Phi, psi and omega in degrees: 000135175254143177263148176263111185299328180289317176302314185294325182294322181296317181298318176301311176304309182294323180292317175301316174301317178292325181294321179298310182302317184293320179297319183289326177291319177302317178294318181292326181293315178297320179294324182284323178301314178303311180293326171296314178300322176301310183293321178293321177302317177298319179298311183294339177281343178286140174258092185294341175295329176100006185278333189256017185262144174273174183295132174088356184252353184290128182297139179272159179301319178301316176297319182289321175295321177299316179293323182289322173302315181296315180302315181299313181298317178299316181299318176301315182298315178302319177298312181298319180292317183299319185263010178053043179255099185234143174304129177274116179272123183255000000 
């Protein structure tokens, strides 16, 4: 059986391209995951019952809704990255 060196080189180049793409997506996913983890950690640190806040630090409903919106957007980004659903720019 003879191997085609050109086909093998093309396969290696394609494989390297896929590896680079995967590495980039993994890096973006880890970055989004860290940001999401920080926001969730901040939510757990909040005393929503109101007992542990000093004057002027109690979160408002607006702040909590904004944080929830950010969490939802990050979750959407994670889903898009996981399923490789990206907008096609023409």
